[in-house]
Backbone bond lengths (Angstrom), bond angles and torsions (degrees), N, CA, C in turn:
res aa  C-N    CA-C-N  psi(-1)  N-CA   C-N-CA  omega(-1)  CA-C   N-CA-C  phi
1 M - - - 1.543 - - 1.491 106.95 -
2 G 1.371 116.18 -43.63 1.491 117.11 177.29 1.548 112.04 88.24
3 Y 1.227 126.75 -3.14 1.388 126.09 -177.78 1.570 107.09 -151.05
4 T 1.275 119.50 160.99 1.376 125.81 172.02 1.507 114.87 -95.57
5 N 1.448 110.63 166.69 1.446 111.67 173.85 1.492 116.20 -65.13
6 I 1.364 113.22 -28.46 1.483 120.21 179.15 1.472 107.97 -70.88
7 A 1.334 120.95 -42.27 1.456 121.23 172.73 1.498 120.62 -59.12
8 L 1.354 112.79 -38.67 1.465 119.84 172.84 1.439 111.40 -63.49
9 K 1.320 120.19 -49.27 1.447 130.68 -177.79 1.673 105.34 -55.96
10 D 1.322 113.03 -49.77 1.539 115.65 -179.52 1.575 107.73 -64.58
11 R 1.234 118.85 -41.54 1.503 120.09 179.19 1.576 111.70 -57.51
12 I 1.390 110.25 -47.80 1.522 118.94 179.32 1.534 110.13 -58.10
13 M 1.314 111.06 -46.40 1.510 117.38 -176.71 1.642 109.14 -64.90
14 E 1.269 111.85 -35.60 1.559 117.41 178.87 1.558 108.82 -71.31
15 M 1.250 119.67 -38.44 1.499 120.30 -175.10 1.468 109.67 -83.49
16 Y 1.319 115.56 -24.12 1.513 109.63 179.61 1.642 106.55 -129.91
17 P 1.329 112.72 83.69 1.491 119.10 -173.69 1.510 112.53 -70.30
18 E 1.419 119.32 -7.99 1.327 118.64 174.36 1.503 115.17 -68.52
19 I 1.317 112.17 -17.70 1.627 116.96 178.84 1.522 106.52 -63.45
20 E 1.361 116.49 -47.96 1.521 118.85 179.60 1.607 109.77 -74.99
21 E 1.307 120.67 -34.65 1.412 126.42 -171.90 1.578 105.44 -65.63
22 H 1.392 117.29 -31.79 1.438 118.06 -179.30 1.579 112.72 -103.94
23 G 1.304 113.69 17.37 1.426 118.59 177.30 1.497 118.34 63.13
24 L 1.380 117.90 31.63 1.377 123.42 177.51 1.535 112.95 -76.05
25 N 1.323 118.18 148.25 1.439 116.32 165.27 1.502 109.33 -106.17
26 L 1.388 112.91 134.62 1.532 120.54 -177.76 1.489 104.99 -113.90
27 S 1.384 116.72 133.41 1.406 125.91 164.08 1.458 112.25 -132.25
28 L 1.355 114.61 152.41 1.447 114.48 176.68 1.561 106.24 -150.86
29 D 1.299 111.64 155.20 1.476 123.81 176.91 1.541 107.86 -144.67
30 F 1.370 116.01 152.51 1.410 121.54 179.84 1.581 104.97 -87.29
31 N 1.338 118.24 126.22 1.442 127.04 176.87 1.470 108.37 -91.49
32 R 1.372 119.33 99.01 1.380 123.88 -177.69 1.467 115.42 -63.46
33 Q 1.290 115.86 -34.42 1.467 118.68 173.74 1.484 118.27 -63.12
34 L 1.292 113.13 -43.97 1.478 119.46 -174.76 1.581 108.51 -96.95
35 K 1.310 116.87 -8.65 1.534 125.31 -170.72 1.520 113.11 40.52
36 T 1.429 106.47 55.81 1.511 118.22 172.90 1.516 104.85 -134.72
37 F 1.297 114.14 168.61 1.435 123.89 173.37 1.520 105.70 -99.29
38 D 1.276 113.81 119.06 1.539 124.77 173.92 1.540 106.64 -75.33
39 I 1.307 122.33 115.96 1.467 121.08 -178.77 1.516 104.26 -115.97
40 K 1.373 116.89 131.63 1.342 123.38 -177.05 1.612 108.56 -122.32
41 L 1.317 118.90 124.07 1.450 122.83 -179.88 1.518 104.09 -112.89
42 E 1.277 119.52 136.22 1.415 122.84 179.40 1.566 108.94 -138.99
43 K 1.331 112.94 150.39 1.458 126.13 166.14 1.461 109.80 -152.91
44 N 1.342 116.99 120.87 1.458 120.37 -178.68 1.629 109.56 60.15
45 S 1.260 109.88 -126.56 1.539 115.65 176.84 1.465 115.50 -94.89
46 H 1.348 115.95 7.58 1.420 121.71 -179.98 1.530 113.40 -100.85
47 S 1.349 112.86 140.79 1.533 115.12 176.16 1.468 113.43 -150.66
48 L 1.333 114.30 160.36 1.401 120.72 -176.22 1.622 103.08 -139.41
49 V 1.224 115.51 125.99 1.452 122.61 169.68 1.408 114.90 -112.97
50 T 1.395 118.58 131.75 1.439 123.07 -175.43 1.485 106.83 -146.85
51 H 1.389 113.93 165.21 1.452 119.05 -177.29 1.575 106.07 -113.53
52 L 1.291 111.53 142.62 1.395 115.77 172.70 1.554 106.25 -121.24
53 E 1.395 111.19 123.64 1.508 116.14 -176.39 1.545 110.70 -68.53
54 K 1.287 116.65 146.97 1.556 123.75 -175.22 1.565 102.99 -54.35
55 K 1.259 126.37 -41.97 1.469 122.91 178.99 1.426 112.93 -61.36
56 D 1.253 121.33 -41.11 1.549 124.20 175.80 1.554 106.58 -65.32
57 A 1.337 115.71 -47.07 1.488 113.00 -179.96 1.417 114.40 -55.68
58 D 1.446 115.00 -42.11 1.513 121.34 -177.17 1.604 105.02 -60.91
59 E 1.344 119.07 -43.71 1.430 126.30 -179.12 1.511 108.77 -55.57
60 C 1.301 113.13 -51.44 1.424 125.29 -177.94 1.540 113.31 -54.39
61 M 1.348 116.21 -42.16 1.327 124.57 174.29 1.535 114.13 -68.20
62 D 1.278 114.07 -23.67 1.494 121.61 175.86 1.473 114.58 -87.22
63 G 1.397 115.36 2.12 1.407 122.45 179.27 1.572 116.90 87.54
64 I 1.332 112.40 18.35 1.527 120.29 176.95 1.510 107.00 -102.66
65 K 1.359 115.18 118.95 1.448 116.98 176.07 1.438 117.34 -67.89
66 C 1.298 113.45 141.49 1.446 121.08 -177.17 1.670 104.79 -88.21
67 I 1.268 114.41 105.69 1.462 113.72 -177.84 1.483 115.05 -62.75
68 G 1.246 124.39 -42.73 1.423 126.97 171.93 1.424 117.17 -54.10
69 L 1.400 118.11 -43.06 1.452 120.45 178.96 1.611 108.15 -68.33
70 G 1.294 111.77 -39.46 1.542 116.89 179.54 1.532 112.41 -59.14
71 I 1.327 111.42 -42.91 1.462 114.97 -177.11 1.663 110.39 -68.83
72 Q 1.318 115.21 -43.48 1.475 116.04 172.03 1.459 119.11 -57.52
73 I 1.445 113.01 -42.00 1.371 113.86 172.34 1.546 115.24 -59.93
74 G 1.340 115.58 -41.16 1.460 118.52 -177.44 1.540 107.58 -68.25
75 E 1.303 120.82 -39.24 1.549 120.53 179.21 1.452 109.75 -64.62
76 F 1.452 120.62 -41.13 1.297 123.17 179.73 1.524 113.66 -60.21
77 I 1.294 117.83 -44.09 1.448 126.34 172.86 1.440 114.09 -56.62
78 K 1.340 112.99 -48.04 1.439 120.69 176.30 1.424 114.60 -55.57
79 N 1.334 113.74 -48.69 1.435 119.41 -177.83 1.548 114.88 -63.86
80 I 1.340 112.59 -40.14 1.480 117.19 176.28 1.497 113.58 -67.80
81 E 1.270 118.41 -38.67 1.410 121.81 175.42 1.530 112.90 -64.58
82 T 1.324 116.85 -33.24 1.467 118.44 -178.91 1.575 109.34 -69.34
83 L 1.326 114.83 -29.76 1.463 120.21 -177.88 1.514 114.83 -76.38
84 K 1.376 120.39 -2.76 1.421 124.84 -175.85 1.540 111.57 -76.28
C-alpha cells in the first residue's frame, strides 16, 4: 500500500478543508474484503459512510482530488446545514 490510514486521512483533510471548517469528524479503515477504504463522516447525530476505491486513495496520496468523494462531502455538508 505504501501509506498508512493516518496518512490518507491527513491527506483527505488537507485536500478538503471544509471537513474541518464545518466541524465534521472523519474516520477511515481499510476494508480487506472489499479492498476499499471505508470513510465515515459525522457531525452530531448525522453520519455518512462511503467507500473509497484503492485506486482513488492512491491518486489522493499523489495529490489528485477524488471528485466523487468531494461531491459526497459537499452534499453531506449541505444536508447538515439545511437541518439547522
